[in-house]
ROROZA-310694 format. One line per field, with one value per residue (C-alpha): x, y, z. Coordinates in pm, whole numbers, plus 50000, padded with zeros to 5 digits. Layout:
<pts>
east c(X ...)
north c(Y ...)
up c(Z ...)
</pts>
This chain:
<pts>
east c(71117 70816 70894 70563 70606 70963 70834 70554 70779 71009 70714 70598 70945 70966 70620 70719 71022 70810 70552 70818 70991 70670 70646 71013 70990 70696 70905 71207 71004 70890 71257 71219 71522 71352 71374 71352 71606 71448 71098 71191 71376 71077 70838 71065 71142 70779 70699 70974 70861 70508 70636 70846 70541 70330 70611 70662 70293 70257 70383 70336 70602 70850 71013 70906 70690 70500 70240 70307 70084 70133 69993 70279 70547 70291 70204 70579 70626 70317 70481 70834 70760 70628 70980 71101 70795 70841 71209 71128 70903 71093 71003 71155 71080 70707 70650 70641 70800 70781 70422 70339 70662 70586 70241 70396 70634 70337 70144 70444 70497 70123 70143 70449 70267 69964 70188 70353 70010 69933 69673 69796 69468 69424 69789 69748 69432 69614 69906 69678 69467 69780 69949 69626 69617 69975 69978 69621 69522 69848 69760 69400 69514 69754 69459 69205 69452 69741 69848 70016 70348 70429 70707 70846 70890 71138 71127 71352 71273 71511 71216 70907 70644 70528 70170 70103 69784 69974 70238 69960 69791 70112 70154 69801 69853 70141 69947 70046 69812 69919 69862 70040 70259 70513 70656 70981 71146 71511 71466 71828 71831 71458 71440 71107 71130 70833 70806 70525 70407 70248 70094 70230 70164 70450 70569 70622 70828 70996 71227 70924 70762 71070 71078 70723 70761 71078 70876 70675 70966 71344 71374 71711 71663 71443 71459 71224 71258 71069)
north c(90418 90575 90694 90577 90233 90210 90303 90062 89782 89846 89841 89507 89357 89472 89319 88995 88980 89023 88764 88511 88568 88495 88158 88084 88170 87920 87647 87712 87720 87360 87259 87212 87233 87484 87819 88192 88237 87984 88104 88473 88398 88212 88493 88778 88587 88524 88895 89009 88786 88917 89278 89196 89038 89340 89569 89383 89391 89765 89970 90291 90170 89978 90052 89713 89787 89457 89418 89092 88845 88894 88553 88361 88441 88363 88037 87957 88029 87800 87517 87565 87599 87236 87108 87292 87162 86804 86813 86854 86552 86248 85903 85813 85440 85409 85779 86063 86388 86726 86735 87049 87219 87154 87306 87617 87662 87664 87911 88143 88150 88236 88508 88654 88668 88827 89095 89154 89221 89470 89236 89322 89248 88908 88814 88933 88727 88400 88478 88494 88186 87982 88063 87973 87645 87570 87666 87613 87314 87136 87132 87032 86742 86623 86601 86451 86223 86135 85827 86004 85825 85485 85272 84923 84737 84447 84182 83885 83620 83338 83117 83003 83021 83372 83500 83739 83864 83976 84156 84336 84429 84574 84777 84922 85003 85224 85397 85186 85035 84724 84750 84441 84154 83937 83637 83439 83168 83043 82664 82592 82846 82835 83215 83374 83707 83938 84241 84475 84762 85007 85354 85564 85908 86161 86074 85711 85572 85289 85209 85134 84942 84730 84650 84541 84329 84175 84042 83834 83626 83591 83913 83901 84205 84514 84786 85059 85215 85457)
up c(34594 34746 35107 35257 35096 35248 35594 35576 35465 35766 36002 35853 35895 36257 36326 36163 36391 36690 36596 36493 36828 37023 36848 36893 37266 37316 37144 37361 37679 37592 37522 37145 36917 36685 36847 36803 36523 36293 36328 36306 35984 35841 35934 35811 35487 35417 35487 35258 34975 35023 35003 34692 34532 34594 34471 34148 34077 34133 33837 34040 34291 34070 33735 33601 33291 33303 33577 33763 33940 34320 34392 34210 34482 34757 34591 34578 34952 35037 34834 34959 35320 35321 35265 35581 35773 35656 35764 36132 36151 36288 36391 36731 36805 36840 36860 36592 36695 36534 36394 36612 36507 36147 36190 36353 36064 35830 36058 36098 35727 35669 35925 35759 35420 35593 35754 35413 35269 35547 35719 36074 36249 36089 36158 36526 36566 36428 36662 36970 36866 36787 37125 37303 37121 37197 37563 37699 37497 37560 37936 37865 37637 37909 38156 37908 37734 37983 37794 37505 37487 37338 37483 37467 37791 37776 38055 38085 38351 38441 38539 38348 38611 38544 38590 38298 38458 38771 38551 38371 38688 38823 38511 38512 38880 38773 38505 38200 37944 37753 37378 37268 37394 37220 37404 37331 37525 37542 37597 37689 37977 38052 38009 37935 37745 37728 37493 37591 37374 37632 37652 37938 38094 38084 38440 38539 38817 38628 38917 39137 38855 38825 39187 39181 38867 39031 39313 39074 38946 38892 38678 38489 38266 38257 37990 37859 37513 37296)
</pts>
C-alpha cells in the first residue's frame, strides 16, 4: 500500500473522530440519548467506506484488476443510514421525538463521506453551519415559537356548574393555548370530565395552574400527560 495513501487515510479517520465528537458533545449537552460514541462511529464508518470505495476504484493503489465504481459504496451508505436515522424517531403521546437526531445522523454520515474523499474544507463548513443551526437557532426558535410542546390536560370536577370560559382564561394566563376540548359526564355521580389538548411552553407551573383551576369548582382529579 502506498505510504502517502496510508498517512492520508489515518488523517481522514482522525478528523472524522473529531467531527463526530463535536456533534456527539452537542447532543449530550442537550441531554439526548444519542451521544458521542454513536456519532463518532457513524462518522468514522462513513469515512472508512469512502476510503475503501476510492481504494477499490484506483488500480494504482490496489491490486484489484477491475476498476470499480466509487459511487456504489457511497450510494449504499446513503441508503443504509436512513434505517439508523429512522430508528431514533419516536412518537411520545402527542409529540414526535428524534427528528433532529435523525437529521444529525444523516449529516454526520455525509460529513464522514466528504472527509473520506478529502473534501476537508467542505466538511468543516458543514460542521460549523450545522452547529450554528443546532445551538443558535434552537434558542431563536424557543423565543419566536415558545409553544412547542403538546400535552393533554385531564380535569375531573365533582360538580356540574363549571364555567368553561373561566377555565380557558386561567389556562391562557398561565401560557397555555387550548387546541381542542373533549367533554364527558358521569350521570350517576354528576362528575364532569374535561380533556384538553393544549400547547405549552417548556416551563409551566402546573401546580399553580391546578390551584387556580381548583378555585373554579370542586376539582376531584388533575393530570397532565404528553
